[in-house]
N, C-alpha and C positions, 0 to 999 in steps of 0.2 A: 504414562503420558500419552496424550492423543497424538495421532499421526498427522503430519502435514499432507494435505491433498492439493493437487494442482491440475489445471487443465486449461486448454484454449476454449473459447466460447462455444465453438461447434462441438466440442467433446462433452459439454455439460448438459445435463437434463434440465427440464423446466423447473423442477422443484429446487435444484441447486442454484440455478440462476435467481430464482425468487428469493431464496435464503440469503444469498450474497447481497442482492439489491436491498432487501429489508434491513440487513445489518448496517449497510452503509447509510441508508436513509435514517435509521434510528439514531446513529451516531452523528453524522454530518448535518443532516437537515433538522431533525427534531432536537437532539441533545444540545447541539451547538447553535441552534436557532438560526440556520442559514438556508434561506429559501433559494435554492439553485438547482439546476438540472444535473444531479450527480451521475446519472446514466448518460453516456456519450458514445460517439462512434469508436472511441478507443477501446471500449469493452469488447468489441468483436473484430478488431483489427487482426489480421492473420498471425502476427508474431506476439500478440498480447497473451500473457499467461496469468491466470488468476490463481492465487494461493489462498488456502484457508485451513483452519483447524476447527473441528467440531464433530458432532455426532450426526452421521447420515447427511441429510440436507439442511441441517441447522448449524451453520457456522457461528462460532463465538469470536473469531478473529479472522481478518482477511487483509490481503494487499494485492496490488495489481502491478505487474511488470510489463512495460511496453517499450517499443523502439522509440528512440528520440534522436533523429539524425543518425550519425555513425555509432552512437552509444545507446544507452538504455535509460529509462525513467521509472522510478518507483513512486507509486502513489496509492491513494485510497487505503492507507494503513489504518486499521481501526480494530477495536476490541470492545466487547460488551463490558459495561462497568464492573460486573461481578467477577470478571476474569482478569482484570488489569493487575499488573504487578507480578504476574506469574511467569513472565518470560515468553509469552506466545508471540508477540510482535517480533522480538529478537530472533526467535526460532524461524519464523517465516522469512525475515529479512536475510538471515544467513542462508537459507535455502535459495532465495532469489539470487543473491550474490554468487553463490556456488554455481547456479545454473549459467550465469553469463561468464563466469570465470574471472580470475584475478587480473587479467589484462584489460578488461572492459572498463570504459568510463561510464559511470552511473550518476544521474542527477536526481534531485527531488526538491520539493518545496516543503520545508518543515514548518509547522507551527513553532513560533519562537520558543515556547516553553518546552518543546520536545527536541530541540537542536542538540542538547547534551546526549540524549539517547543515540542519535545518529552519529555523533562524533565517536562513540565507542566502536562503531563499525567502519571507521576510516573516512567518514565524510567531513568536509570542512566548509565553512561559510564561503559562498562564492558570489557575493553581491550584497547590495543594501537590503535591509528589511523592507517589507511592503505589506500593505493591507489587502487582504482578499476576503470578501464576505464578512467584513468587520472583525477579522482575526489577523493579528500580526503573524507574518511568515518570513522566512529567510531562505533564499536559494542555497542549496548545498550540492557539493560535487565530491565524488570519489574517483580519483584518477587511478587508472590501472597501474599495476606494478611492473 
């Protein structure tokens, strides 16, 4: 099994940043047909940690963990189509949750069809469904133990 890698923006080399950006662009912008600025200031915020699985600077799955008020937010969870269903997103999600600890409150905005996946990791719906970039989402929260 491939190892999870992680790092803050300033720890990443240019090729890794490019690989993460390309993966997110391929999934969120091209595959899901959502023209929006995926790269934002949160990518290089001091406490943001990028997680990915892949060979060298070619990630096949990634997610982003960032500060959200007193808690944390997980976002940009994606995987290349050929690797879906192999547990990579769950492995990264577990690593991110382990990093913040069981006491931490963590939020995310799940695409509606993926909400069952997040429920398996202790997240519950935390508000009404909403449309973002023509895709239905639901806010979810994991309250620390």
